[in-house]
C-alpha positions in Angstrom: -10.9 -65.3 26.9 -8.9 -61.9 26.9 -7.6 -61.3 30.3 -6.0 -58.0 29.5 -7.5 -55.0 31.4 -10.0 -52.6 30.1 -8.8 -49.1 29.8 -11.6 -46.9 30.4 -10.0 -43.5 29.8 -9.0 -41.9 26.7 -5.9 -40.7 27.9 -3.0 -42.3 26.2 -1.7 -45.3 28.2 2.1 -44.8 29.5 4.8 -47.3 27.9 5.6 -48.6 31.4 1.9 -49.5 32.2 1.4 -51.2 28.6 4.5 -53.2 29.3 3.3 -54.3 32.7 -0.1 -55.2 31.1 1.6 -57.3 28.5 3.7 -59.0 31.2 0.3 -60.0 33.1 -1.3 -61.0 30.0 1.5 -63.3 28.7 0.8 -64.9 32.3 -3.0 -65.1 31.5 -3.6 -63.2 34.9 -7.2 -62.8 35.7 -8.8 -59.4 34.7 -9.3 -58.3 38.5 -5.6 -59.2 39.2 -4.5 -57.1 36.4 -6.6 -54.2 37.8 -5.5 -54.4 41.4 -1.7 -54.6 40.1 -1.9 -51.6 38.1 -4.0 -49.8 41.0 -1.0 -50.5 43.0 1.6 -48.9 40.9 -0.8 -46.0 40.4 -1.1 -45.5 44.0 2.5 -45.4 44.5 3.2 -43.1 41.7 0.8 -40.6 43.1 2.7 -40.8 46.5 6.3 -40.6 44.7 5.2 -37.7 42.2 7.7 -39.2 39.4 7.8 -42.0 37.0 8.0 -45.4 39.1 10.9 -46.6 37.4 13.0 -43.7 38.9 12.1 -45.0 42.5 14.8 -46.5 45.0 14.4 -49.0 47.8 14.2 -46.0 50.2 11.3 -44.5 48.2 9.4 -47.5 48.4 9.9 -48.0 51.9 9.0 -44.4 52.7 5.4 -45.4 50.6 5.0 -48.2 52.9 5.5 -46.0 56.1 2.9 -43.8 54.5 0.6 -46.5 54.0 0.7 -47.6 57.6 0.4 -43.9 58.7 -2.8 -43.5 56.8 -4.4 -46.6 58.8 -4.8 -48.9 55.8 -5.7 -52.4 56.4 -3.0 -55.0 56.7 -4.6 -56.8 53.6 -4.5 -53.8 51.4 -0.8 -53.0 52.1 0.0 -56.7 51.3 -2.0 -56.4 48.2 -0.3 -53.4 47.2 3.2 -54.8 47.9 2.3 -57.9 45.7 1.5 -55.6 42.9 4.5 -53.4 43.2 6.6 -56.6 43.5 5.4 -58.1 40.1 6.1 -54.5 38.6 9.7 -54.2 39.8 10.7 -57.7 39.7 9.1 -58.8 36.3 8.4 -55.8 34.3 11.4 -53.6 35.4 13.5 -56.6 36.3 14.7 -54.6 39.6 14.1 -57.2 42.4 16.4 -54.9 44.6 13.9 -52.2 44.8 11.7 -54.2 47.1 14.5 -54.7 49.6 13.1 -52.5 52.1 9.7 -53.4 51.9 8.1 -56.4 54.0 4.7 -58.0 54.0 2.5 -57.3 57.2 1.2 -60.1 59.2 -2.6 -60.2 59.3 -4.2 -60.8 62.5 -5.9 -64.2 62.7 -9.7 -63.7 62.9 -12.3 -66.5 63.0 -15.0 -66.3 60.3 -18.3 -64.3 60.9 -21.2 -67.2 60.6 -24.8 -66.9 60.2 -27.3 -69.2 62.1 -29.5 -71.2 60.0 -32.4 -69.0 61.2 -30.5 -65.8 60.1 -29.9 -67.6 56.5 -33.5 -68.3 56.4 -34.5 -64.8 57.3 -32.1 -63.2 54.8 -33.4 -65.5 51.9 -37.1 -64.7 52.8 -36.6 -61.2 52.8 -34.9 -61.0 49.5 -37.9 -60.1 47.2 -35.9 -59.9 43.9 -35.7 -63.7 42.6 -32.4 -63.0 40.9 -30.6 -61.9 43.9 -32.2 -64.6 46.1 -31.2 -67.3 43.7 -27.8 -65.8 44.0 -27.9 -66.1 47.8 -29.2 -69.6 47.4 -26.3 -70.4 45.4 -23.8 -68.9 47.9 -25.2 -70.7 50.7 -26.0 -74.0 48.9 -22.5 -74.3 47.2 -20.1 -72.2 49.1 -18.8 -70.7 46.0 -17.0 -67.3 46.1 -18.9 -64.0 45.0 -16.8 -63.9 41.5 -17.6 -67.4 40.8 -21.2 -66.8 41.2 -21.4 -63.9 39.1 -19.5 -65.8 36.3 -21.6 -68.8 36.2 -23.2 -69.7 32.8 -26.7 -71.6 32.3 -24.5 -74.3 31.0 -22.4 -74.8 34.0 -25.3 -76.3 35.8 -25.2 -79.8 35.0 -28.3 -81.5 36.6 -27.5 -85.1 35.3 -24.4 -85.4 37.4 -25.8 -82.8 40.2 -22.7 -80.6 39.8 -22.0 -77.0 39.3 -19.0 -76.6 36.9 -16.7 -73.9 38.1 -14.2 -72.7 35.3 -11.1 -70.9 36.6 -11.9 -70.3 39.9 -9.6 -68.8 42.5 -6.0 -69.9 41.5 -7.0 -70.4 38.0 -8.6 -73.7 39.0 -11.5 -75.7 37.5 -13.6 -77.5 39.9 -17.3 -79.0 40.6 -19.4 -77.5 43.2 -22.3 -79.6 44.7 -25.8 -79.2 43.6 -28.5 -80.3 46.0 -32.0 -81.0 44.6 -33.5 -78.0 46.7 -30.9 -75.8 44.9 -31.7 -77.4 41.5 -35.5 -76.5 42.1 -34.7 -72.9 43.0 -32.4 -72.7 39.7 -35.0 -74.1 37.5 -37.8 -71.6 38.7 -35.1 -68.7 38.1 -34.6 -70.1 34.6 -38.4 -70.2 33.8 -38.8 -66.3 35.3 -35.4 -65.0 34.1 -35.6 -66.6 30.6 -38.7 -64.3 30.1 -37.8 -61.2 32.2 -34.1 -61.2 32.0 -33.5 -62.7 28.9 -31.5 -65.6 30.0 -30.0 -67.7 27.4 -28.8 -71.3 27.6 -25.3 -70.1 26.5 -25.3 -66.9 28.6 -24.6 -65.6 32.1 -26.8 -67.3 34.7 -27.1 -64.0 36.7 -27.0 -61.3 33.9 -26.7 -57.6 34.6 -28.8 -54.7 33.3 -27.3 -55.6 30.0 -27.6 -59.2 29.3 -24.2 -59.3 27.4 -22.7 -58.6 30.9 -22.8 -60.5 34.1 -23.9 -59.2 37.3 -21.4 -57.1 39.0 -19.6 -58.2 42.3 -20.4 -54.6 43.6 -24.1 -54.7 43.1 -24.4 -58.1 44.4 -22.5 -57.1 47.3 -24.4 -54.1 47.9 -27.7 -55.9 47.9 -26.4 -58.7 50.4 -25.7 -55.7 52.8 -28.7 -54.0 52.3 -31.1 -57.0 53.1 -28.9 -58.0 56.1 -29.4 -54.6 57.5 -33.2 -54.6 56.7 -33.7 -57.9 58.4 -32.0 -56.6 61.6 -28.7 -58.9 61.4 -26.4 -56.7 63.2 -23.2 -58.7 62.7 -21.1 -57.7 59.7 -22.5 -59.7 56.7 -20.9 -60.0 53.2 -21.5 -62.5 50.3 -18.6 -64.5 51.6 -20.3 -65.0 54.8 -22.6 -67.4 53.1 -19.2 -69.5 52.0 -18.4 -69.4 55.6 -21.8 -70.5 56.9 -21.8 -73.2 54.2 -18.6 -74.8 55.5 -19.4 -74.5 59.2 -23.0 -75.7 58.9 -21.7 -78.8 56.7 -19.0 -79.4 59.5 -21.9 -79.2 62.2 -23.7 -81.9 60.3 -20.7 -84.2 60.3 -19.3 -84.0 57.0 -15.7 -85.0 56.9 -13.5 -81.9 56.5 -11.6 -83.3 53.9 -15.0 -83.4 52.0 -15.4 -79.6 52.8 -12.0 -78.8 51.7 -12.8 -80.3 48.0 -16.2 -78.2 48.0 -14.5 -75.1 48.9 -11.6 -75.7 46.6 -9.0 -75.0 49.3 -5.4 -76.3 48.5 -4.4 -76.6 52.0 -6.7 -78.5 54.9 -5.6 -76.0 57.3 -7.4 -73.5 55.6 -10.7 -75.6 55.8 -9.8 -76.4 59.6 -10.5 -72.9 60.8 -14.2 -73.6 60.5 -14.0 -76.1 63.4 -13.4 -73.0 65.9 -16.9 -71.6 64.9 -18.9 -74.6 64.7 -21.0 -73.8 67.7 -23.4 -77.0 67.4 -20.3 -79.3 67.4 -19.2 -77.2 70.6 -22.4 -77.4 72.2 -22.6 -81.6 71.5 -19.1 -82.0 73.0 -19.0 -82.9 76.5 -16.6 -81.3 78.8 -14.2 -83.3 80.8 -15.6 -81.3 83.9 -19.2 -82.6 83.2 -17.6 -86.3 82.9 -15.7 -85.9 86.1 -18.9 -85.0 88.0 -20.7 -88.0 86.5 -18.0 -90.2 87.3 -18.1 -88.9 91.0 -21.7 -89.3 91.3 -21.4 -93.0 90.3 
């Protein structure tokens, strides 16, 4: 698979940008990673007004101050710095240029979780079968949105009851769970989609308008947001909310957190452990020591 970014403009690409793209291609960076890194350098270049290889550490420090003054999120600032770090350290061999930039601490927030009834309402309100099936995959497996849209029909292994995820986050392959209910949902989607959407056994599980391309992340995200709004869910909902809900509901069902870690593809257990903070059923079922104190006193 060619992971080099696509250049949509007919304007000749600069030597520096091409060198950066080549450096990323050599390291087999995924397409969206390359796009993000190039976007970071373009953003700085617009601010700087000259070729980025002429910038000093002070110029980059001023750029970070500008990002902060414009109210950009901590995550976006850190992502931009990561792209610039690659450009200056790898492409230009100038690690010193980043000496006055520093990443920003991201505030710790607990994940937004849908209740089971909210998930049901959202699925029921999604009348388009392709999107409803994609939402079912998200909630039934905990896959990330990019992992969902790049699934192929052949990735569904009904014999072993797993879904193969090739080159997920961190360029890692893994298996996701395939429940009987989800398998039936996917089989129904295949029967309809094979005729209506030209699904092919070797093709995308969720094709776009042109079956040659998979469904876009942006389109699936837009539909998810629209349906959540339609059914009156006021909390912010995204495709990643299904992933958070999948993990939290498994934890509430008593599934071992280490199993959930594997299913989510987390490298660190503490990343998975945050779902214990939002497992409301677990909280409700846990007896407070105050209650036990009253019981002991009455006894």
